[in-house]
TORDO-306816 format. One record per residue (C-alpha): residue in three letters; chain; x, y negated, z. Coordinates in steps of 0.1 Angstrom, whole numbers. Layout:
! residues N
<marse "ALA","A",<X,Y,Z>>
...
END
This chain:
! residues 388
<marse "MET","A",<492,-558,1273>>
<marse "LEU","A",<517,-552,1243>>
<marse "GLY","A",<489,-568,1215>>
<marse "GLU","A",<493,-598,1199>>
<marse "TYR","A",<471,-624,1222>>
<marse "GLU","A",<475,-658,1234>>
<marse "ILE","A",<473,-666,1269>>
<marse "GLY","A",<436,-675,1272>>
<marse "GLU","A",<428,-645,1252>>
<marse "PHE","A",<450,-624,1269>>
<marse "ARG","A",<436,-637,1300>>
<marse "LYS","A",<400,-634,1285>>
<marse "LYS","A",<401,-594,1284>>
<marse "TRP","A",<425,-583,1313>>
<marse "SER","A",<393,-598,1337>>
<marse "GLU","A",<368,-580,1308>>
<marse "MET","A",<394,-545,1324>>
<marse "LEU","A",<393,-559,1353>>
<marse "ASN","A",<353,-558,1359>>
<marse "LYS","A",<349,-527,1335>>
<marse "PHE","A",<367,-504,1357>>
<marse "GLU","A",<365,-530,1387>>
<marse "LEU","A",<403,-530,1403>>
<marse "HIS","A",<399,-561,1414>>
<marse "ASP","A",<411,-552,1445>>
<marse "HIS","A",<434,-532,1441>>
<marse "PRO","A",<471,-533,1449>>
<marse "TRP","A",<497,-518,1418>>
<marse "VAL","A",<465,-543,1393>>
<marse "ILE","A",<477,-577,1416>>
<marse "GLU","A",<510,-572,1417>>
<marse "LEU","A",<514,-563,1377>>
<marse "PHE","A",<497,-593,1371>>
<marse "GLU","A",<515,-613,1392>>
<marse "LYS","A",<546,-597,1369>>
<marse "ARG","A",<527,-607,1336>>
<marse "LYS","A",<554,-630,1324>>
<marse "MET","A",<581,-600,1323>>
<marse "TRP","A",<560,-585,1300>>
<marse "CYS","A",<532,-595,1289>>
<marse "THR","A",<536,-599,1249>>
<marse "ALA","A",<515,-635,1254>>
<marse "TYR","A",<545,-646,1280>>
<marse "ILE","A",<573,-633,1267>>
<marse "ARG","A",<571,-644,1220>>
<marse "GLY","A",<593,-661,1209>>
<marse "ALA","A",<620,-651,1228>>
<marse "PHE","A",<642,-627,1205>>
<marse "PHE","A",<648,-600,1223>>
<marse "ALA","A",<661,-577,1190>>
<marse "GLY","A",<629,-555,1185>>
<marse "PHE","A",<634,-539,1223>>
<marse "ARG","A",<603,-535,1246>>
<marse "ALA","A",<615,-511,1271>>
<marse "THR","A",<650,-492,1275>>
<marse "SER","A",<652,-476,1251>>
<marse "ARG","A",<683,-478,1241>>
<marse "CYS","A",<699,-469,1267>>
<marse "GLU","A",<684,-438,1273>>
<marse "GLY","A",<690,-425,1237>>
<marse "LEU","A",<722,-431,1246>>
<marse "HIS","A",<726,-404,1275>>
<marse "SER","A",<701,-385,1260>>
<marse "GLU","A",<730,-385,1231>>
<marse "LEU","A",<757,-373,1261>>
<marse "LYS","A",<742,-344,1272>>
<marse "LYS","A",<747,-330,1244>>
<marse "TYR","A",<778,-333,1247>>
<marse "ILE","A",<789,-331,1290>>
<marse "HIS","A",<772,-314,1318>>
<marse "PRO","A",<778,-314,1355>>
<marse "LYS","A",<806,-295,1362>>
<marse "ILE","A",<831,-308,1334>>
<marse "ASN","A",<856,-324,1350>>
<marse "LEU","A",<876,-354,1340>>
<marse "THR","A",<902,-349,1310>>
<marse "GLU","A",<872,-322,1293>>
<marse "PHE","A",<849,-356,1304>>
<marse "VAL","A",<873,-381,1284>>
<marse "GLN","A",<878,-358,1259>>
<marse "GLN","A",<844,-354,1247>>
<marse "PHE","A",<837,-388,1248>>
<marse "ASN","A",<858,-402,1222>>
<marse "ARG","A",<837,-373,1207>>
<marse "LEU","A",<811,-387,1207>>
<marse "VAL","A",<819,-416,1201>>
<marse "SER","A",<831,-411,1169>>
<marse "TYR","A",<801,-392,1152>>
<marse "MET","A",<785,-422,1163>>
<marse "ARG","A",<809,-441,1145>>
<marse "HIS","A",<809,-414,1113>>
<marse "ARG","A",<769,-421,1114>>
<marse "GLU","A",<773,-462,1112>>
<marse "VAL","A",<799,-457,1087>>
<marse "GLU","A",<769,-432,1067>>
<marse "ALA","A",<742,-458,1073>>
<marse "ASP","A",<767,-484,1063>>
<marse "PHE","A",<776,-468,1026>>
<marse "ALA","A",<730,-462,1029>>
<marse "SER","A",<729,-496,1029>>
<marse "ILE","A",<753,-512,1001>>
<marse "HIS","A",<754,-485,975>>
<marse "GLY","A",<721,-477,957>>
<marse "ASP","A",<690,-509,949>>
<marse "PRO","A",<658,-495,965>>
<marse "VAL","A",<623,-488,942>>
<marse "PRO","A",<598,-515,946>>
<marse "GLU","A",<568,-510,963>>
<marse "THR","A",<551,-537,959>>
<marse "ASP","A",<540,-564,934>>
<marse "PHE","A",<560,-587,953>>
<marse "HIS","A",<589,-576,929>>
<marse "ASN","A",<610,-608,932>>
<marse "LEU","A",<610,-611,968>>
<marse "GLU","A",<617,-576,975>>
<marse "VAL","A",<652,-573,954>>
<marse "SER","A",<655,-607,973>>
<marse "GLY","A",<654,-588,1004>>
<marse "ALA","A",<674,-554,995>>
<marse "LYS","A",<696,-575,988>>
<marse "CYS","A",<706,-587,1019>>
<marse "TYR","A",<689,-568,1044>>
<marse "THR","A",<704,-533,1056>>
<marse "LYS","A",<691,-504,1049>>
<marse "GLU","A",<665,-499,1079>>
<marse "ILE","A",<656,-533,1078>>
<marse "PHE","A",<650,-538,1048>>
<marse "LYS","A",<618,-511,1052>>
<marse "LEU","A",<607,-536,1088>>
<marse "TYR","A",<610,-560,1055>>
<marse "ARG","A",<590,-544,1031>>
<marse "ASP","A",<563,-531,1058>>
<marse "GLN","A",<557,-569,1067>>
<marse "LEU","A",<550,-580,1024>>
<marse "HIS","A",<528,-543,1028>>
<marse "SER","A",<509,-565,1053>>
<marse "SER","A",<515,-594,1039>>
<marse "CYS","A",<493,-587,1009>>
<marse "LEU","A",<460,-590,1035>>
<marse "MET","A",<466,-628,1037>>
<marse "ARG","A",<451,-654,1027>>
<marse "VAL","A",<459,-690,1025>>
<marse "ILE","A",<428,-710,1032>>
<marse "GLY","A",<437,-745,1041>>
<marse "CYS","A",<466,-769,1042>>
<marse "LYS","A",<471,-801,1064>>
<marse "GLN","A",<498,-831,1055>>
<marse "THR","A",<519,-843,1085>>
<marse "PHE","A",<550,-860,1086>>
<marse "GLY","A",<577,-841,1067>>
<marse "CYS","A",<561,-814,1066>>
<marse "CYS","A",<534,-795,1054>>
<marse "ILE","A",<506,-773,1081>>
<marse "TYR","A",<487,-740,1058>>
<marse "ILE","A",<464,-723,1079>>
<marse "VAL","A",<465,-681,1068>>
<marse "ARG","A",<434,-665,1078>>
<marse "LYS","A",<438,-622,1071>>
<marse "TYR","A",<409,-601,1050>>
<marse "GLU","A",<377,-595,1073>>
<marse "MET","A",<393,-618,1102>>
<marse "MET","A",<376,-648,1100>>
<marse "HIS","A",<371,-658,1137>>
<marse "LYS","A",<411,-655,1137>>
<marse "GLU","A",<438,-677,1116>>
<marse "TRP","A",<479,-686,1125>>
<marse "HIS","A",<494,-720,1112>>
<marse "VAL","A",<524,-720,1090>>
<marse "SER","A",<547,-752,1089>>
<marse "TYR","A",<568,-756,1056>>
<marse "GLN","A",<596,-784,1054>>
<marse "SER","A",<613,-787,1026>>
<marse "ARG","A",<645,-807,1031>>
<marse "PRO","A",<661,-788,1049>>
<marse "CYS","A",<644,-759,1041>>
<marse "ASP","A",<623,-746,1076>>
<marse "LEU","A",<596,-727,1082>>
<marse "LYS","A",<579,-716,1111>>
<marse "CYS","A",<546,-696,1124>>
<marse "SER","A",<520,-699,1153>>
<marse "CYS","A",<530,-660,1163>>
<marse "LEU","A",<562,-664,1167>>
<marse "ARG","A",<580,-632,1157>>
<marse "MET","A",<605,-641,1140>>
<marse "GLU","A",<616,-662,1168>>
<marse "SER","A",<613,-622,1184>>
<marse "VAL","A",<624,-598,1163>>
<marse "GLY","A",<642,-620,1137>>
<marse "ILE","A",<625,-605,1110>>
<marse "PRO","A",<597,-633,1087>>
<marse "CYS","A",<562,-624,1097>>
<marse "ASP","A",<535,-615,1068>>
<marse "HIS","A",<518,-650,1073>>
<marse "ILE","A",<551,-668,1068>>
<marse "LEU","A",<560,-642,1032>>
<marse "ALA","A",<521,-648,1023>>
<marse "VAL","A",<527,-690,1024>>
<marse "LEU","A",<558,-679,1000>>
<marse "VAL","A",<538,-663,975>>
<marse "HIS","A",<515,-688,974>>
<marse "LEU","A",<533,-714,966>>
<marse "ASN","A",<551,-690,939>>
<marse "VAL","A",<589,-687,957>>
<marse "SER","A",<605,-661,939>>
<marse "GLU","A",<637,-660,964>>
<marse "LEU","A",<640,-653,1001>>
<marse "PRO","A",<650,-690,1018>>
<marse "LYS","A",<680,-685,1037>>
<marse "CYS","A",<672,-697,1069>>
<marse "LEU","A",<645,-661,1077>>
<marse "VAL","A",<671,-643,1072>>
<marse "LEU","A",<690,-639,1104>>
<marse "LYS","A",<728,-631,1094>>
<marse "ARG","A",<728,-602,1122>>
<marse "TRP","A",<704,-580,1106>>
<marse "THR","A",<719,-582,1071>>
<marse "LYS","A",<752,-568,1054>>
<marse "LEU","A",<776,-587,1059>>
<marse "ALA","A",<773,-588,1098>>
<marse "LYS","A",<805,-571,1104>>
<marse "ASP","A",<828,-591,1081>>
<marse "GLU","A",<837,-624,1103>>
<marse "VAL","A",<844,-608,1139>>
<marse "LYS","A",<846,-647,1157>>
<marse "GLY","A",<869,-646,1190>>
<marse "ASN","A",<899,-631,1196>>
<marse "VAL","A",<898,-599,1177>>
<marse "SER","A",<901,-620,1145>>
<marse "THR","A",<934,-624,1155>>
<marse "HIS","A",<942,-590,1152>>
<marse "ARG","A",<955,-565,1120>>
<marse "TRP","A",<962,-539,1115>>
<marse "ASP","A",<997,-525,1110>>
<marse "SER","A",<996,-493,1089>>
<marse "GLU","A",<1033,-483,1083>>
<marse "LYS","A",<1040,-489,1121>>
<marse "ASP","A",<1007,-467,1134>>
<marse "ALA","A",<1018,-443,1108>>
<marse "ARG","A",<1053,-438,1130>>
<marse "TYR","A",<1029,-441,1161>>
<marse "LEU","A",<1019,-412,1152>>
<marse "SER","A",<1042,-390,1133>>
<marse "LEU","A",<1058,-398,1170>>
<marse "MET","A",<1031,-383,1187>>
<marse "GLU","A",<1025,-351,1170>>
<marse "TYR","A",<1062,-335,1179>>
<marse "PHE","A",<1059,-355,1219>>
<marse "LYS","A",<1023,-329,1215>>
<marse "GLU","A",<1045,-297,1197>>
<marse "LEU","A",<1077,-307,1226>>
<marse "SER","A",<1049,-312,1255>>
<marse "THR","A",<1040,-273,1246>>
<marse "LEU","A",<1073,-255,1250>>
<marse "ALA","A",<1085,-272,1276>>
<marse "CYS","A",<1056,-270,1301>>
<marse "GLU","A",<1058,-227,1296>>
<marse "THR","A",<1089,-229,1320>>
<marse "TYR","A",<1096,-252,1347>>
<marse "ASP","A",<1138,-249,1340>>
<marse "ASP","A",<1127,-263,1302>>
<marse "TYR","A",<1097,-290,1315>>
<marse "VAL","A",<1123,-308,1347>>
<marse "ASP","A",<1151,-311,1316>>
<marse "LYS","A",<1127,-327,1294>>
<marse "ARG","A",<1113,-354,1314>>
<marse "ASP","A",<1146,-362,1322>>
<marse "LYS","A",<1157,-368,1289>>
<marse "VAL","A",<1126,-383,1282>>
<marse "VAL","A",<1125,-409,1311>>
<marse "ASN","A",<1164,-421,1301>>
<marse "GLU","A",<1155,-429,1262>>
<marse "LEU","A",<1124,-444,1279>>
<marse "VAL","A",<1151,-466,1299>>
<marse "GLU","A",<1174,-470,1276>>
<marse "ILE","A",<1146,-485,1248>>
<marse "ARG","A",<1126,-506,1276>>
<marse "GLY","A",<1171,-523,1280>>
<marse "LYS","A",<1167,-533,1240>>
<marse "LYS","A",<1126,-540,1243>>
<marse "GLY","A",<1147,-567,1268>>
<marse "HIS","A",<1125,-546,1295>>
<marse "GLU","A",<1142,-552,1336>>
<marse "SER","A",<1158,-516,1345>>
<marse "GLU","A",<1139,-516,1380>>
<marse "GLU","A",<1113,-505,1362>>
<marse "GLY","A",<1129,-478,1348>>
<marse "ASN","A",<1133,-471,1377>>
<marse "ALA","A",<1112,-474,1393>>
<marse "LEU","A",<1094,-449,1365>>
<marse "GLY","A",<1121,-425,1371>>
<marse "ASP","A",<1109,-421,1405>>
<marse "GLU","A",<1068,-417,1398>>
<marse "PHE","A",<1083,-389,1368>>
<marse "SER","A",<1100,-370,1406>>
<marse "VAL","A",<1064,-364,1420>>
<marse "VAL","A",<1056,-327,1410>>
<marse "ILE","A",<1021,-329,1396>>
<marse "ARG","A",<995,-303,1407>>
<marse "ASN","A",<963,-293,1401>>
<marse "PRO","A",<931,-316,1414>>
<marse "ALA","A",<922,-293,1447>>
<marse "ILE","A",<883,-282,1438>>
<marse "ALA","A",<854,-300,1454>>
<marse "ARG","A",<825,-285,1463>>
<marse "SER","A",<794,-302,1439>>
<marse "LYS","A",<758,-316,1457>>
<marse "GLY","A",<731,-289,1456>>
<marse "ARG","A",<735,-253,1451>>
<marse "SER","A",<751,-239,1427>>
<marse "VAL","A",<742,-222,1393>>
<marse "VAL","A",<752,-190,1397>>
<marse "GLU","A",<745,-167,1429>>
<marse "GLY","A",<755,-183,1460>>
<marse "SER","A",<784,-176,1483>>
<marse "TRP","A",<763,-161,1511>>
<marse "ARG","A",<742,-133,1490>>
<marse "LYS","A",<777,-120,1487>>
<marse "SER","A",<791,-122,1513>>
<marse "ARG","A",<760,-110,1527>>
<marse "LYS","A",<764,-79,1503>>
<marse "SER","A",<802,-73,1506>>
<marse "LYS","A",<794,-71,1551>>
<marse "ARG","A",<762,-43,1546>>
<marse "SER","A",<777,-9,1555>>
<marse "ILE","A",<772,25,1548>>
<marse "LYS","A",<758,47,1569>>
<marse "CYS","A",<755,86,1562>>
<marse "SER","A",<727,103,1558>>
<marse "LEU","A",<738,134,1576>>
<marse "CYS","A",<753,120,1607>>
<marse "LYS","A",<737,84,1618>>
<marse "GLN","A",<771,68,1617>>
<marse "ILE","A",<784,43,1594>>
<marse "GLY","A",<818,41,1582>>
<marse "HIS","A",<809,70,1551>>
<marse "ASN","A",<786,92,1533>>
<marse "MET","A",<771,124,1531>>
<marse "ARG","A",<794,136,1504>>
<marse "THR","A",<831,128,1528>>
<marse "CYS","A",<808,127,1559>>
<marse "PRO","A",<835,160,1586>>
<marse "ARG","A",<809,176,1599>>
<marse "GLN","A",<799,180,1558>>
<marse "GLN","A",<833,199,1562>>
<marse "ASN","A",<827,222,1593>>
<marse "LEU","A",<797,236,1575>>
<marse "ASP","A",<810,243,1543>>
<marse "ASP","A",<842,262,1562>>
<marse "MET","A",<819,282,1581>>
<marse "GLU","A",<803,286,1548>>
<marse "GLN","A",<832,305,1539>>
<marse "SER","A",<836,326,1568>>
<marse "THR","A",<799,341,1570>>
<marse "GLY","A",<799,350,1540>>
<marse "GLY","A",<774,376,1541>>
<marse "MET","A",<758,363,1572>>
<marse "SER","A",<716,380,1572>>
<marse "CYS","A",<690,358,1589>>
<marse "GLU","A",<701,362,1628>>
<marse "PHE","A",<727,334,1617>>
<marse "GLU","A",<695,314,1629>>
<marse "GLU","A",<702,328,1666>>
<marse "SER","A",<735,329,1670>>
<marse "TYR","A",<742,286,1654>>
<marse "VAL","A",<706,281,1673>>
<marse "ALA","A",<721,293,1713>>
<marse "TYR","A",<762,283,1699>>
<marse "GLU","A",<769,249,1724>>
<marse "ASN","A",<797,230,1706>>
<marse "GLU","A",<780,192,1706>>
<marse "GLU","A",<796,179,1669>>
<marse "VAL","A",<773,218,1656>>
<marse "ARG","A",<741,207,1681>>
<marse "ASN","A",<739,169,1667>>
<marse "ILE","A",<733,185,1627>>
<marse "ASN","A",<700,179,1611>>
<marse "TYR","A",<683,213,1608>>
<marse "ASN","A",<674,206,1573>>
<marse "LYS","A",<711,210,1562>>
<marse "ILE","A",<704,249,1586>>
<marse "MET","A",<677,257,1566>>
<marse "TYR","A",<695,243,1539>>
<marse "LEU","A",<718,269,1543>>
<marse "LEU","A",<698,297,1555>>
<marse "VAL","A",<681,299,1519>>
<marse "LYS","A",<709,296,1500>>
<marse "GLN","A",<727,331,1516>>
<marse "SER","A",<689,345,1508>>
END
């Protein structure tokens, strides 16, 4: 699927796979083969994807964003955390630019001049990919050359792979090199077959036609479009930041009381209307702005999110709160044994019958009071044992 095959070789290997695993009638395999021009390397070679084969870049950004936010975050905190992420990514970009501009890598290959030439133009990460191709070019051999009108076609083979060969076309004026593997057109980095031809021709410097500008250290020096007309005004930005600091402190102190909030708000609106008048804005915009500030800002309504909450469910809390207390003495609801009124009656009876003997049981059982008749017999025995 991801192998660098020709279209004919890909079809042959696909048929071998179907015969081996008996997948001729499998619907998913049939559907996948019909979409082969969207994923198969043999069909999409030559289209520039900058090395991406999936949605890994988007998924990587999502994983970084998850470190700063969570599902319960509000909009204000989300904007703050998102700005923190953007600042962190810009900081890493500055570090990567610094590492690419300052310092030269130590040569590792025998092609010293070609390696140094690539290190001067490529960024640090792209140079690592370029150097890997230089290492692979050591296994390539130029076995022949065909002279055509305007260019030369070199035949390149890999060591111990005599059954496979690549064709590299070379044109001296203007300088142009192309390979049948189409790696340069797909990724933007010269392949090992082209580098082998450069070594064969004894070229000491990487040609400019093989250097894609987006992979160089100077890629961000020239910004095309309307953005190029923008110039940073340091004095204006310094005044802006100074005013922002004062207004932050004013907002922090004025929001503590409602009177200070209304007073400072009206003054700011008046100053804003005045300075807009100086800048040539219509006064109607200032009046509309004043009417807009007259609205009292309140906290937004809390909306319940979908799914079960992380904390304990509200139905469990309500169920626990509705659970009533039942007395173990009189079996009634609303109090326990310590606060039971019958317990107090028993205590009074115990004090009034301080010298009661074992005859207490017969006289007490004969007592016709409705409340005392329902008292647990175990409590009576407890009192008898206590008196004895």
